[in-house]
N, CA, C and O atoms as a Tripos MOL2 file, in Angstrom:
@<TRIPOS>MOLECULE
protein
  132   131    33     0     0
PROTEIN
NO_CHARGES

@<TRIPOS>ATOM
      1 N           4.8950   12.7820   13.4000 N.3       1 UNK1
      2 CA          5.9730   13.7360   13.1210 C.3       1 UNK1
      3 C           6.6130   13.3930   11.7760 C.2       1 UNK1
      4 O           7.0220   12.2550   11.5490 O.2       1 UNK1
      5 N           6.6960   14.3740   10.8960 N.am      2 UNK2
      6 CA          7.1890   14.0860    9.5570 C.3       2 UNK2
      7 C           8.4950   14.8320    9.3060 C.2       2 UNK2
      8 O           8.5690   16.0510    9.4580 O.2       2 UNK2
      9 N           9.5110   14.0850    8.9220 N.am      3 UNK3
     10 CA         10.7890   14.7200    8.5890 C.3       3 UNK3
     11 C          10.8770   14.8900    7.0780 C.2       3 UNK3
     12 O          10.2140   14.1830    6.3190 O.2       3 UNK3
     13 N          11.7110   15.8440    6.6540 N.am      4 UNK4
     14 CA         11.7840   16.1210    5.2180 C.3       4 UNK4
     15 C          12.8170   15.2420    4.5350 C.2       4 UNK4
     16 O          13.9100   15.0220    5.0570 O.2       4 UNK4
     17 N          12.4570   14.7450    3.3660 N.am      5 UNK5
     18 CA         13.4220   14.0280    2.5250 C.3       5 UNK5
     19 C          13.9470   12.7590    3.1440 C.2       5 UNK5
     20 O          15.1540   12.5180    3.1100 O.2       5 UNK5
     21 N          13.0870   11.9420    3.7060 N.am      6 UNK6
     22 CA         13.5550   10.6430    4.2180 C.3       6 UNK6
     23 C          13.0660    9.5500    3.2700 C.2       6 UNK6
     24 O          11.8790    9.2250    3.2610 O.2       6 UNK6
     25 N          13.9700    8.9810    2.4730 N.am      7 UNK7
     26 CA         13.5730    7.9870    1.4680 C.3       7 UNK7
     27 C          12.9090    6.7670    2.1010 C.2       7 UNK7
     28 O          11.9930    6.1890    1.5160 O.2       7 UNK7
     29 N          13.3610    6.3710    3.2870 N.am      8 UNK8
     30 CA         12.8140    5.1750    3.9160 C.3       8 UNK8
     31 C          11.3290    5.3900    4.2060 C.2       8 UNK8
     32 O          10.5090    4.5000    3.9810 O.2       8 UNK8
     33 N          10.9980    6.5670    4.7040 N.am      9 UNK9
     34 CA          9.6050    6.8620    5.0330 C.3       9 UNK9
     35 C           8.7590    6.8020    3.7690 C.2       9 UNK9
     36 O           7.6650    6.2370    3.7640 O.2       9 UNK9
     37 N           9.2820    7.3930    2.6940 N.am     10 UNK10
     38 CA          8.5340    7.3980    1.4430 C.3      10 UNK10
     39 C           8.3920    5.9760    0.9140 C.2      10 UNK10
     40 O           7.3350    5.5930    0.4120 O.2      10 UNK10
     41 N           9.4520    5.2090    1.0320 N.am     11 UNK11
     42 CA          9.4210    3.8210    0.5590 C.3      11 UNK11
     43 C           8.3530    3.0360    1.2920 C.2      11 UNK11
     44 O           7.6560    2.2140    0.6970 O.2      11 UNK11
     45 N           8.2250    3.2920    2.5840 N.am     12 UNK12
     46 CA          7.2100    2.5730    3.3730 C.3      12 UNK12
     47 C           5.8190    2.9330    2.8730 C.2      12 UNK12
     48 O           4.9490    2.0720    2.7370 O.2      12 UNK12
     49 N           5.6220    4.2260    2.6020 N.am     13 UNK13
     50 CA          4.3090    4.6700    2.1290 C.3      13 UNK13
     51 C           3.9820    4.0310    0.7930 C.2      13 UNK13
     52 O           2.8590    3.5800    0.5660 O.2      13 UNK13
     53 N           4.9700    3.9950   -0.0890 N.am     14 UNK14
     54 CA          4.7580    3.4020   -1.4140 C.3      14 UNK14
     55 C           4.4420    1.9180   -1.2780 C.2      14 UNK14
     56 O           3.5610    1.3930   -1.9590 O.2      14 UNK14
     57 N           5.1750    1.2500   -0.3890 N.am     15 UNK15
     58 CA          4.9480   -0.1880   -0.1890 C.3      15 UNK15
     59 C           3.5430   -0.4290    0.3540 C.2      15 UNK15
     60 O           2.8470   -1.3420   -0.0910 O.2      15 UNK15
     61 N           3.1320    0.3920    1.3160 N.am     16 UNK16
     62 CA          1.7920    0.2280    1.8980 C.3      16 UNK16
     63 C           0.7300    0.4790    0.8370 C.2      16 UNK16
     64 O          -0.2680   -0.2380    0.7730 O.2      16 UNK16
     65 N           0.9420    1.4930    0.0080 N.am     17 UNK17
     66 CA         -0.0290    1.8010   -1.0470 C.3      17 UNK17
     67 C          -0.1220    0.6410   -2.0250 C.2      17 UNK17
     68 O          -1.2170    0.2410   -2.4200 O.2      17 UNK17
     69 N           1.0300    0.0990   -2.4150 N.am     18 UNK18
     70 CA          1.0410   -1.0370   -3.3410 C.3      18 UNK18
     71 C           0.3580   -2.2400   -2.7230 C.2      18 UNK18
     72 O          -0.3950   -2.9510   -3.3890 O.2      18 UNK18
     73 N           0.6230   -2.4630   -1.4530 N.am     19 UNK19
     74 CA          0.0130   -3.6020   -0.7640 C.3      19 UNK19
     75 C          -1.5030   -3.4380   -0.7260 C.2      19 UNK19
     76 O          -2.2440   -4.3950   -0.9530 O.2      19 UNK19
     77 N          -1.9560   -2.2260   -0.4400 N.am     20 UNK20
     78 CA         -3.3990   -1.9660   -0.3800 C.3      20 UNK20
     79 C          -4.0330   -2.2270   -1.7420 C.2      20 UNK20
     80 O          -5.1270   -2.7870   -1.8190 O.2      20 UNK20
     81 N          -3.3570   -1.8270   -2.8160 N.am     21 UNK21
     82 CA         -3.8860   -2.0400   -4.1700 C.3      21 UNK21
     83 C          -3.9690   -3.5290   -4.4640 C.2      21 UNK21
     84 O          -4.9660   -4.0080   -5.0040 O.2      21 UNK21
     85 N          -2.9120   -4.2650   -4.1050 N.am     22 UNK22
     86 CA         -2.8980   -5.7090   -4.3630 C.3      22 UNK22
     87 C          -4.0150   -6.3900   -3.5830 C.2      22 UNK22
     88 O          -4.7540   -7.2110   -4.1260 O.2      22 UNK22
     89 N          -4.1270   -6.0400   -2.3100 N.am     23 UNK23
     90 CA         -5.1770   -6.6510   -1.4800 C.3      23 UNK23
     91 C          -6.5510   -6.2940   -2.0340 C.2      23 UNK23
     92 O          -7.4420   -7.1400   -2.0930 O.2      23 UNK23
     93 N          -6.7180   -5.0390   -2.4370 N.am     24 UNK24
     94 CA         -8.0100   -4.5980   -2.9730 C.3      24 UNK24
     95 C          -8.3770   -5.3630   -4.2300 C.2      24 UNK24
     96 O          -9.5190   -5.7990   -4.3800 O.2      24 UNK24
     97 N          -7.4210   -5.5330   -5.1370 N.am     25 UNK25
     98 CA         -7.7190   -6.2490   -6.3810 C.3      25 UNK25
     99 C          -7.9960   -7.7170   -6.0840 C.2      25 UNK25
    100 O          -8.8330   -8.3390   -6.7390 O.2      25 UNK25
    101 N          -7.2940   -8.2720   -5.0940 N.am     26 UNK26
    102 CA         -7.5410   -9.6840   -4.7430 C.3      26 UNK26
    103 C          -8.9590   -9.8300   -4.1980 C.2      26 UNK26
    104 O          -9.6600  -10.7940   -4.5060 O.2      26 UNK26
    105 N          -9.3670   -8.8580   -3.3860 N.am     27 UNK27
    106 CA        -10.7180   -8.9040   -2.8180 C.3      27 UNK27
    107 C         -11.7450   -8.8650   -3.9370 C.2      27 UNK27
    108 O         -12.7820   -9.5230   -3.8560 O.2      27 UNK27
    109 N         -11.4570   -8.0900   -4.9900 N.am     28 UNK28
    110 CA        -12.4080   -7.9780   -6.1000 C.3      28 UNK28
    111 C         -12.4400   -9.2770   -6.8940 C.2      28 UNK28
    112 O         -13.4820   -9.6750   -7.4130 O.2      28 UNK28
    113 N         -11.2750   -9.9360   -6.9830 N.am     29 UNK29
    114 CA        -11.2060  -11.1760   -7.7700 C.3      29 UNK29
    115 C         -11.8960  -12.3210   -7.0440 C.2      29 UNK29
    116 O         -12.4220  -13.2360   -7.6770 O.2      29 UNK29
    117 N         -11.8930  -12.2690   -5.7120 N.am     30 UNK30
    118 CA        -12.5060  -13.3610   -4.9470 C.3      30 UNK30
    119 C         -14.0220  -13.2860   -5.0550 C.2      30 UNK30
    120 O         -14.6270  -12.2840   -4.6730 O.2      30 UNK30
    121 N         -14.6370  -14.3480   -5.5780 N.am     31 UNK31
    122 CA        -16.1050  -14.3620   -5.6740 C.3      31 UNK31
    123 C         -16.7280  -14.5040   -4.2950 C.2      31 UNK31
    124 O         -16.4490  -15.4630   -3.5760 O.2      31 UNK31
    125 N         -17.5640  -13.5570   -3.9310 N.am     32 UNK32
    126 CA        -18.1930  -13.6280   -2.6060 C.3      32 UNK32
    127 C         -19.5060  -14.3800   -2.7120 C.2      32 UNK32
    128 O         -20.3250  -14.0980   -3.5860 O.2      32 UNK32
    129 N         -19.7010  -15.3420   -1.8150 N.am     33 UNK33
    130 CA        -20.9370  -16.1150   -1.8870 C.3      33 UNK33
    131 C         -21.8420  -15.7380   -0.7230 C.2      33 UNK33
    132 O         -22.9410  -16.2770   -0.5950 O.2      33 UNK33
@<TRIPOS>BOND
     1     1     2 1
     2     2     3 1
     3     3     4 2
     4     3     5 am
     5     5     6 1
     6     6     7 1
     7     7     8 2
     8     7     9 am
     9     9    10 1
    10    10    11 1
    11    11    12 2
    12    11    13 am
    13    13    14 1
    14    14    15 1
    15    15    16 2
    16    15    17 am
    17    17    18 1
    18    18    19 1
    19    19    20 2
    20    19    21 am
    21    21    22 1
    22    22    23 1
    23    23    24 2
    24    23    25 am
    25    25    26 1
    26    26    27 1
    27    27    28 2
    28    27    29 am
    29    29    30 1
    30    30    31 1
    31    31    32 2
    32    31    33 am
    33    33    34 1
    34    34    35 1
    35    35    36 2
    36    35    37 am
    37    37    38 1
    38    38    39 1
    39    39    40 2
    40    39    41 am
    41    41    42 1
    42    42    43 1
    43    43    44 2
    44    43    45 am
    45    45    46 1
    46    46    47 1
    47    47    48 2
    48    47    49 am
    49    49    50 1
    50    50    51 1
    51    51    52 2
    52    51    53 am
    53    53    54 1
    54    54    55 1
    55    55    56 2
    56    55    57 am
    57    57    58 1
    58    58    59 1
    59    59    60 2
    60    59    61 am
    61    61    62 1
    62    62    63 1
    63    63    64 2
    64    63    65 am
    65    65    66 1
    66    66    67 1
    67    67    68 2
    68    67    69 am
    69    69    70 1
    70    70    71 1
    71    71    72 2
    72    71    73 am
    73    73    74 1
    74    74    75 1
    75    75    76 2
    76    75    77 am
    77    77    78 1
    78    78    79 1
    79    79    80 2
    80    79    81 am
    81    81    82 1
    82    82    83 1
    83    83    84 2
    84    83    85 am
    85    85    86 1
    86    86    87 1
    87    87    88 2
    88    87    89 am
    89    89    90 1
    90    90    91 1
    91    91    92 2
    92    91    93 am
    93    93    94 1
    94    94    95 1
    95    95    96 2
    96    95    97 am
    97    97    98 1
    98    98    99 1
    99    99   100 2
   100    99   101 am
   101   101   102 1
   102   102   103 1
   103   103   104 2
   104   103   105 am
   105   105   106 1
   106   106   107 1
   107   107   108 2
   108   107   109 am
   109   109   110 1
   110   110   111 1
   111   111   112 2
   112   111   113 am
   113   113   114 1
   114   114   115 1
   115   115   116 2
   116   115   117 am
   117   117   118 1
   118   118   119 1
   119   119   120 2
   120   119   121 am
   121   121   122 1
   122   122   123 1
   123   123   124 2
   124   123   125 am
   125   125   126 1
   126   126   127 1
   127   127   128 2
   128   127   129 am
   129   129   130 1
   130   130   131 1
   131   131   132 2
@<TRIPOS>SUBSTRUCTURE
     1 UNK1         2 RESIDUE 1 A UNK
     2 UNK2         6 RESIDUE 1 A UNK
     3 UNK3        10 RESIDUE 1 A UNK
     4 UNK4        14 RESIDUE 1 A UNK
     5 UNK5        18 RESIDUE 1 A UNK
     6 UNK6        22 RESIDUE 1 A UNK
     7 UNK7        26 RESIDUE 1 A UNK
     8 UNK8        30 RESIDUE 1 A UNK
     9 UNK9        34 RESIDUE 1 A UNK
    10 UNK10       38 RESIDUE 1 A UNK
    11 UNK11       42 RESIDUE 1 A UNK
    12 UNK12       46 RESIDUE 1 A UNK
    13 UNK13       50 RESIDUE 1 A UNK
    14 UNK14       54 RESIDUE 1 A UNK
    15 UNK15       58 RESIDUE 1 A UNK
    16 UNK16       62 RESIDUE 1 A UNK
    17 UNK17       66 RESIDUE 1 A UNK
    18 UNK18       70 RESIDUE 1 A UNK
    19 UNK19       74 RESIDUE 1 A UNK
    20 UNK20       78 RESIDUE 1 A UNK
    21 UNK21       82 RESIDUE 1 A UNK
    22 UNK22       86 RESIDUE 1 A UNK
    23 UNK23       90 RESIDUE 1 A UNK
    24 UNK24       94 RESIDUE 1 A UNK
    25 UNK25       98 RESIDUE 1 A UNK
    26 UNK26      102 RESIDUE 1 A UNK
    27 UNK27      106 RESIDUE 1 A UNK
    28 UNK28      110 RESIDUE 1 A UNK
    29 UNK29      114 RESIDUE 1 A UNK
    30 UNK30      118 RESIDUE 1 A UNK
    31 UNK31      122 RESIDUE 1 A UNK
    32 UNK32      126 RESIDUE 1 A UNK
    33 UNK33      130 RESIDUE 1 A UNK
């Protein structure tokens, strides 16, 4: 259920997106053997 104009909800989405990017870049930096 999505409510309109809730900054907290948007903030969570932005945080999750940023976290995913950080984790993704870390995965790329880690040399897989």
